[in-house]
N, C-alpha and C positions, 0 to 999 in steps of 0.2 A: 543307703549306700551312696557315696560321693564318687561319681564317675571321674570328674576332673579334679586335679589337684592344683594348688597354687604354686606356680614356678616363676622365678624371676626371668626378666628378659635375657640376661647374660647367659643363663643355663639352657635357653630354648634352642640354641643353634646346634647343641649336641644331642638333641633328643632323636632316638630311633623311632619314627612313627609307626613302624610295624608292630612295635611292642609298647605303644604308649597312646593313651587317649587324648592327651594334650596336643596343642598345635605348635609347630616350629615358627621361628622368626628367622628369615634368611635375607641379608641385604636390606633390612628395614621394612620387610613385608612378611605378612602372615603367609606360611606356605602350607598347602594341603595337597593330598595325593590326587584330588579330583575337584572340578567344578562342572556342574551339570546345568544345560540349558534345554528346555522342551521347545523345539522350534515348530512343532505341529502337535497340537494336543489331541487331535482326532487320529483314527487309525483305519488301515484297510483291513484289519482283522477284528474280531470281536471275542476276545478271550474272557471266559467266566472268571478267571483270576487276576484280572488287570487291576493293579493297585493305584493306577492313575484314573481309573473310571472312563477310559477312553471310549469304550462302547456306547457311552451316553452322550458324547460330545459330537456336535456337528462341526463342520469345517472351522478350524481355529488356528491360524498361523501367527507366528511371531513377527512382530514389525521389525524390519532390519535397522531402520534408523534408530529406533528406541534401543535395540539391542547393542548397537554400536556405542551409543551414549552411556549405557549401563556398564559395558565391559571397560570402557575408557575410565569411568569413575572409580570402578572397583579396582582396576589395575595400579592405582596409585599405592595401595596399601595391602594388596592380595595377589598372590601367585600361586598357580597350580601345576602340578606335574603333567596333568592332562586335562583337556577341555573335552567333556563328554557331551556330544550332540545327540539328543534322543527325543522321545515324544511320549505318547502316541507313536506315530511312525514318522521319523524325520525325512525320509525319502519323498514324503508327500509335499514337502515344501518346494514350490517351483523355482525359488531362487536360492537353493542351498548352497551352490557354488559361491555365490556373493557373500553369504554369511561366513563361510569358511575363509575366504580371502580377507574379509574384514577382521575376523578374529585373529588371523596370523599377523596382520598389520599391527594390531594393538599389542600383540605378544604377551598376552596374560597366561599362557601356558607353554610348556616345552613341546607338548605333543597334542594332536587333535584326533579324536576317536569319533567315529559314527557308530552308534548302537541301533540295529535294524533287525526286523524279522526276516528280511532278505527277499521277500516275495517281488518287490519292485526293482531289483537289481537290473533286470533287462530293460526296463523303462528308462532308468538312468543312463545306461549305455546308449540307448536310442537317442535320447535327448542330447547327448554329446555330439553325435553325428549331425543331428538336425540344426544345432546351434553353431556347429563348427567351433566348439569351445573346449576348454580343459574339463575333463570328467571330474566329478566329485572324488572318485577314487585315486586320481592323480594328485590331488590337493591335500589329502589327509595321511596321517601316519598309521592309523589303525582302524581296521573295520571289524566290529564285534557283531557276529550274527547269532541271534538267538533262535535256535530251531524248535519251533512249536509243532507238535504232532497234529497235522490236519491235512486235508485234501489240498488246501491252498499252498502248503508248504512242501510238497512231495519233491519238487525240483530245486529246492533252495541249496541244498549242499552241492549240487552241480553248478549252480550259479557262482557260489562262493569259491569253488575250486577254479573255475574260469577266471574270475577276478584275481585270484592269488597267482596264477600263471601269468597273467597279462601285466600286472603292476608289481614289478620286482621289489620296489622300495616300501610297498605296503604290507603291514603285518595283518593277516587275516585269521581270525580266531572264530571257530564255529562252536557254539555251546549247545549241546542237545539237552534241552530242558526236561525235567522229570514229568512223568504223566500225572504226578499229584503235586497240587499246589497248596498253599496255606491261605486262609481267610486273612485279609489285610486291612479292610475297612468295613465300617458298619453304617447302617441306616440312621441311627440315633447316637448321640453321645452319652456316656455314663457320667453319673455324679459321684460314683464311688472312688474316693481319693486313693485308696489302696490299689485298686485296679489300674488307675492312671499311672501311679507310681510304678507298678510292675511293669506295664507296657513300656514306659520310658526307660527303666533301668535295663531292660532286656532287648533294647532297640538296636539290631545290627546296622540298620541303615544309618542312623545318626552317629552312633559311637564307634562301630568297627569299621564300616566302609566310609563314613563321614561324606555322605552324599549332599554337600553343600550345593544349593540350587540358586540360580539367579533368574528372576522373572519380573519384567515390567517395573522396574525401578526398586525392587526389594531383594534382599538376600534372605534365604530361608534355610533353616538348619536341616531340612529333609524335604523331598519332593512331595510327599503327602500333605505337608503343611500348606502348600499352595492351593490345593482343592479346598481345604477347610476355610482358608481366608477368602476365596472367591465365593464360596457357597453362603458363608455367613457374613460376608462383607466386613471381615474383622482381620486387620493386618497388625494388631497390637503386638503380636509375638514375632513379627518379621522386623528386619532392620532396613530402614529407608536409606538407600545408598547416599543421599545427600546429607545425612546425618553422620556419616563417617568422616571423622576429623584426624584419626590416628589409628595405628595398630591396636591400641588398647580398646577402641570401640569395638572392633571386630572380635577380639579375644573375649571381651565381657559377653558378647552375644553368642559366640560359639561355644565357650566353655561355661555354660550355665547349667548348674546341677539340678535345676527345677524343670519338671515336665512343661510342656506347651499345651495350649488349648487343643490343638489337633490330636494329641494323645488320647483325648476323651471319646474319640470316634475311630480309633485306629487299633490294630492288633499287632503292629510292628512285624515281627518274625515268629510270633508265638500263637498264631491262630490255628484252629483245627484244620486238618488236611481234607481235601476233596479232589475229586478226579477232574483233571483239566479237559475243557472242550470249548468249541466255539458255540456261541449262543446269538440269539437276536438281541439288538440293543435294548429294547424294551423290557427284556427279561433280567437285565443286569441288577437293578436295584431290588427286584422282588426276590432274587437269590441270596442277597446279602443277609448276614445275621443282624438282628435288631440292635443289639448293644454288645460291646466287647465282653462283658461277663458271660454272654451266651455262647462265646466261641473261643475261649482260651484253652490252649492245650497246656495243661499244668505240668505234664512230664517234660515238655519242651522248655517250659519256664525253668524248671529245675536244672535241666542240662545247660541252658544258656548262662544261667547264673554262676554255674561252676566254671564255664569257660571265662567269664568275665573276672572271677577271682584269680584264676591261673594267670590271666593277662596282667592283672593289677600286681601280682607278686613279682612278675618279671619286670613290670614297669617301675616298681620301687627300687629294684637293684639297679636298673639302668640310669634312674634319676640320681641315685647316690654316687654312681660311677661318674656321671656328667659333672656333678658338683665337685667331686674331688679333682677332676681334671682342671676344671676352672680355678680351684683354689691353688693348685700347683702353678698354673699360669700367672696368677696374681703375685705369688711368692717370688717367682722369678723375675717378674716385671719390676717389682718394687724393692728388690734386694740392693 
């Protein structure tokens, strides 16, 4: 199954991205609904289902100067509806306010969103008083709070309500996560090409949500790709920012119908379900499935493939309509 179609640059401005896997070009830049940065790879929680493997990571913070350079380079040919700042736990970064200010200056996104588990919200407000500076929450447009069921998160909803009342221009969204999660990463990669293809073709993260991620001089098609690259010291599937010379370079990278190496040790969104809980960091890898074939939910694979086929049917109709609009424009222009 080919996820991405060949579309001319002229027809890309009319793409409805809510019903299309391909990317738009607006004002000479590739446009996406999101660009993600992991400003802190470690976390204050230790979730059994963490797809970023944060429970195993010691203190690991994004370098502000390097991030500024990366955002500046990428902004030449790429723009996003929102810049999503996450982790790990982003509120662990001691200079998060500076990161947000730099991102706003570079103007790579229309909105800035922080995605957090919410536990550290009081600490951030306390830091504001201590530093006599603007709060993180006064600088961003959206605060997305993921509510994980645990003792540590009992008061998170209250914290979120307080922030919502205090900062009138801030949109606060609290998402109460399910008690069941799906396996997302494995201990070992598989060599089974059909399994890898299945994982890639049913990946909501890459194709539906388009979680394009920026990290340390590279662009990644999904956040899980970063962990694979670091663990194996293999960045061959990532796009080096200094290699980007035009929008074509980004399109070729993002609209690639071939699985990446990280798919070999990933389950995307079709892993088997398990009950969410907090664990000790040393338990994390022990509890992972060995290989993708050990933990694929084939019923979920079937359901997702049906969703993709529905989306592709709508996509074809929309592309045809966009082409007709462009053809009419050309006829009027050259009459």
